[in-house]
Structure formats: C-alpha cells, structure tokens
MARPA-134625 format. One record per residue (C-alpha): x, y, z. Coordinates in steps of 0.5 Angstrom, whole numbers, plus 500, padded with zeros to 3 digits. Example, Ala and Ser with C-alpha at 12.3 -4.5 7.8 and 13.67 -1.06 7.14 Angstrom:
525491516;527498514;
***
This chain:
441833886;436833879;436839875;432839868;431845864;426847860;427849853;427850845;434849845;437842848;442841844;445848846;443846854;447839853;453841849;455846855;453842862;456835858;463838858;469840864;468839872;459838871;461834865;464829870;460830875;454827871;458822869;460820876;453820878;454825883;448829880;444829874;441835869;437834863;434839858;427837856;424840848;417843850;416843843;415836844;409838847;406843843;399841840;399845834;399841828;405845825;409845831;409852834;411853840;408862840;404866838;403874836;401878843;395880845;395888844;400889840;407889840;413886837;415880837;411873838;410870846;411863848;404860849;402857856;400850853;407847851;410849857;405847862;405840859;412840858;412841866;407837867;410831864;416832868;412831874;409825872;417822871;419825878;413823882;414829885;414837883;420841882;422847885;420851878;425857876;423862871;430864869;427872867;430880867;425882872;427876876;431877883;438877882;442870882;447871889;451865892;448865897;440864894;445858889;447855896;439855898;438852891;444847892;440844898;434842894;433834892;430837885;429844881;426846875;429852869;424854864;427858859;423863856;424866848;422870843;419877847;417872853;412868855;404868857;403871864;398865865;402859865;408863870;403865875;401857874;406854876;413858876;416859884;420863882;423869878;431869878;436873873;443873872;444881871;441887869;442886861;437882856;439876853;435872847;433867851;434864857;438858856;445862857;442864864;439856866;447854865;449859870;445857874;446850873;454850874;453856880;449850883;451844882;458846884;456845891;453839891;457834895;462831891;462835885;468839887;474835891;472838897;468844901;474849901;474848893;468853893;468856901;474860898;472863893;468871891;461872893;461865898;462869904;459874902;467877900;471877894;476873893;483874895;489874890;492868887;499867884;502861882;509859879;514862876;516866883;517873879;514874872;515881868;518884875;513882878;514877885;509873888;508876896;513873900;508871905;505866901;512862900;514863908;510857910;508860916;500857915;498862920;501868917;498866909;491866913;492873915;494875909;489872905;483874909;486881909;487881902;480879901;477884906;482889902;479887895;472888897;473895900;475897893;472893888;465893891;464896898;457893897;458887899;461889906;453890908;452883908;458879909;460874915;464878919;467878925;470883930;478882927;474883920;471889923;478891926;482890919;477894915;477901919;485900918;484899910;478906911;483909915;489908909;484910904;482917907;489918908;494914903;500919905;
***
C-alpha cells in the first residue's frame, strides 16, 4: 500500500512516519508513505500558495492551483488516480471500520489544509471524501493526516506481527478493549485477576470478552448499537445491565 500526504510541511510529516512501527514497516518495504510539498507547485513568483478570501473574513485561504497541480503530478507519477481524502473538521468522523476499508486500497492520498482552509473549487474538482478525526479544530491537516496514516497502515499485512495484534483492540469489532495487566502480580495493593494466571484459555477468553462488553457498556454505550455481537454477548449485556440497575 502507498499513502501520499499533500502538505505545506513535509518535514513535519516525515519526522513522525519515519519512527517506531510505521518507520520500520516503511524500511522493510511493507508500506510506502511519502510527503509531497504543495508549495513546489505554485506559479507565484513569490512562492505563495494562499490569498485573502472573497467576501471578506479572517485569515488566508489555500489557493486551488498549487493543490490541483500537486495532485496532478502525483497521479502522473503513479500512473493512476489515488483515492484523495481531505482532512477537514467538516468531514465524516474517522472510524475503525472506515480505516479498515481504506487499508484495502492500494493507494490513498491525504490533502492537508492550512490557514483558514482551502478554495472550495479544488475540493469539488479532485477530492473523493472528507474525513475528520474529531469535533475540534487544529491549525492544519498534518496531525489528522498522520493519525489517519497510522490508523490505516497498522492494518496492512506485515506491519504488525499478526492480525490478532490489532483485531482485539478497542473499536476494531465495535467494542472497547478489555483491561490489561503485566508484571508484577501485585502492585500498590492491587492484584492481577486470578483468571488471567489460571492457564485456562477458555476461561481467559470468556473473561476478556465479558470485560470488553462491560467497559463498552460503562464508557461508550453508543458503540453497542453497531457492534458485532453474538447471542452470548447479548445475554452477557443483559446481565450487566441488570447489575447496573440493581447494584445491590
């Protein structure tokens, strides 16, 4: 898989995706991530990529031409048109489900806005979808693009040791992850649940599932509406709800 980030700050992006698990996956050729400088494509003699908005308003807007030509150069380099995502506070919220779908694509490109945003015309001309990482505003699209890159890349085969490394995590199947523990067995008077050191794998898995359901019910009950639940899950949730209603 290849991910291209269209940005005014390529070094900022490279500093992040060159590190840790993602950096090792890139070094091993399991995934490609590139940062392309939009400013390299401006036709302005002063190297500007922004201007004041029509109709007035605060701040500056990124111009259509440098973005359009930057994306065109990428398409020419690839010999194909990648799926282009604009990181925007107005976009659909990024979910694990959407990240899984994006991870199945061979090429995606991420457009990072800056200043007060981007000329609407270039968004209409080339952008396939807009994605937000949360209901808040940042100074630019680079951090959201890096979040999306990490979220998608770690599901590409080979980036993590095996599918189980991410299949059990929060949100993957629509639930939050169960509590986790490591050594020592007792810390500050708190002990690891005995079932986890019992060696009984079936009981351990049952405990993990129940605790995942419990945590989701307590912290993010809204997720249960679309979670991948079995009949046994429904039975456990009914018990947990009864406990909530009657704690005695």
